[in-house]
N, C-alpha and C positions, 0 to 999 in steps of 0.2 A: 504494500498499501501506500509504502514512504518515498520508492519510485514510480512508480506510477504516479504520484502524486507532486512526486517534481518534476514531471514529463508535459504532465494536463498544463500544468501556468508556464513551463517553458513559451509550448506550445501556443498557449494564450494571448501574451506579453510581447513576440518573437514580431516583429517584421518582414515583409520581405525580403528589405535587402539591408538586416542590421541583425545581428549572430544573438543570437541566444543571452536571455537573460534568468541569472541564474538568486535564487531567493535561497534565505534558510528551512531550513526544515518546518520548524515548528507553520511559520505562517505558511510554503506552497502546502501543506496537508488542510491545512483552513481553507485556504482561495482553495483546494480540490473540492473538502467535500460542501463547499456554498454551489460550485457550479456544478457539482453534478445532485445535487436535491433540486436541480431547477423542474419541471413536469414535463421536460421535454424530454430528456433521458429514461424517464417510467410512463411509457404510453403503453408500455406493451405485455407491465407484467401485470402478476394473477392477481385478483379481487383482493382483500381479506378476506372472503368468505372461503376461498380457496384456499389463500395459506391457513387457515384456518382445517379446514377439510385434510391437506396434505395433511398439517401435524397431526391429526388426529390418527388416518390412516400409517401413519408412521410409527405414533405408539401401537400400534392392531399390530400391527408387524413384529417391533417388539418384542412387543409382548404375547402373541403366537409363539414366537423365537422361542425366548425362555422357558414357554411351556414346555413345546416340543423338546425341547434338550431336559429337561424335569421328567418329562412324559416316559415310562418303557414303550419301547419300540416307536422313538423320532416323533416323527411328524404322522406316519399314522396312527400311531400308538396313538396318538392324543384323540385324534379324529373316529378313532371307533372309544374310545371314552367317551367323545361330547354328544354322538349318538347312544350309546350307551342310557347317558340322563334324558338325551328330552324322549325316549323312550319311555321310562320309568315316570317320567313328568306331565308323559300325555298316557299312560296308560290309570296311574291317578285320581288325572281330572276328567277320564273318563269314567272310573270308578265311581269315584266321590261326588263327581260335579261341582260350578263357582261353591269354593266356601265364599260361604254368612253367617257373623255372627250370630249365634243365636240368643234369643230373650232371656233376658234373670231370669221370669214368669210366661208357661204358655200361656198363650191369646185364649182362646174359648172357642168349643168347638166351630159352632153354628157362627154365622155371621147373625141382624138386625132383622134381619130376612122371613120368617119363617116359612118353614114346605115340609110339606112329609115327602115321611120315607118311602111312598112310589114318584116322589118327583125329585128327590134325593137322584134315588135306584134309575130312571127313565137319565138323568141324565150323567150319571157314573155311564151308564150303555153307546147313552151319543159321543162321552170320547174317549172309548176302549176304539170304537167303532175310526175313528182317528186316528189313535193309536197316540192322545194321549194319555200314556197310562199313571203319569201322577195326575194328575187333573183324577184320573179314574178314580185312585184309590183313595184321594180326597172328601168324594162322591161317595163312593160306596160306602165310606166308613160311619158322615152322617146319617145315609139311609141304615145303618144297624143301627147307631143311636137314637135315634127319629124313632125305625120299628120296636126298641126296649122302652118308650118312653110311653109308643101309641098303645102298646099292651098293657102298660100302670109297672112293667118291672125297671122302670127307674122314672125318679119324680121328674118335673119339666126344670129343671133353672138352665136359665137361656147362658149364665157365665163356666155349665161345666167344661174342660177340659176333656180328650179323647185317653189319659194314663186314665182321669177321675170316673171316668163312666166304664171305662173296661178292666179295674177297680172295682165297682159298687155292680160291674153285672153279674161279675166272675161270682157272687156270693148268692145272685137266686139261683146264675144259670154252672155250679161250681166245676161240672164238664168242662168248659168251652173260654176258661182261664185261662188257659198257657194262649191258646188262640186272639183270646179278644185283646190281652199284651203284644203280642209279638203284631197284630191290627195295628194298636193305638206308635206301637214303635214303627211302622211300617205311615202311620199320619205325619206325626211329625217332622219323619223324617225326612220327608218330602217338601214338605207346610212351613216346619222353619227351619232346615236343617241344612236346605239347599239340594240334595240326593234328587238324582233323576226317579223313579219309581221304573219296574220291568212289570211287564206280560204278568208275569210267575205273578207276580205279590199283588196283581189285583187280579187273577184268578182268584188264589187266594182265598183273599179274603170277598170276595162273587161267591165263591163255599161257602165261608164260613156266615153270611147272611140267611144263605138259604137254610144250611142248619140248624140255626136261631131261629128262625120264623120256624121250625116242627122242635123245641128242642118244649119240654117239661119243664117249666120252674122247680128247683127244690124250696119249697114254703118252711116259713122257721117260722116252727113249731117242732116242741119239745114230744117225748115219749111217752107224758104223762098224761096227754091233749086225750081228750077222746074224739070216739070218731066223728058226734057229730062235730063239734072244735072244729076238726081241721078243714070237714066236708065248706065249712061256713068259711074258712081262712082260703079254702080254692077260691070261694065264689069274690071271695074282699079283692084280689087279688084279679079276679078276670073282670071285673068290672074294673 
């Protein structure tokens, strides 16, 4: 740079018939800097964006080079590792769905508009026909709980959650307790956990719904009750 600066200053200050003019090194360097800072010398320079992009890719190249050196098998080994990580992340996303924050307390099972069990079943079947299994699971679980309320096996309670409904229904229908809790978990996973339901989970829930329709509830009476008392209890549960 000092030699170039001296040469530039000599060319600028010399005339056609005059000998070159020499200057001390520091003033010459400053004169060359001022001359070279003029816009005419920078018309073809890359833009600031291009400079930043070049710097970024240079950094990526250095990073990739360092990683390939450390990885077993060099560059090929690094590519295999990256592909494996992407495959694992894709499998987790496909299996678990988009992560969402679970609420501290589960919201109510039903919305503000009351519907019958038959209406919920129809909505569930419509979703299932289109392959919308998550919505189908939600509506079928609501149909299960509404049907139990219509049979007076559950009290009408708008703020009830799926877990609460399963626990209460399990006391009246103990043979189906485990399946009721499985259905409640499927509903919660779809509605609040961000997981996607499958056709199998919906078919299992629909089968549970049909089995519950035919199930006979266990009466809350001890062995000391008379037959007349048990008959009255059955009549009260049915009414």
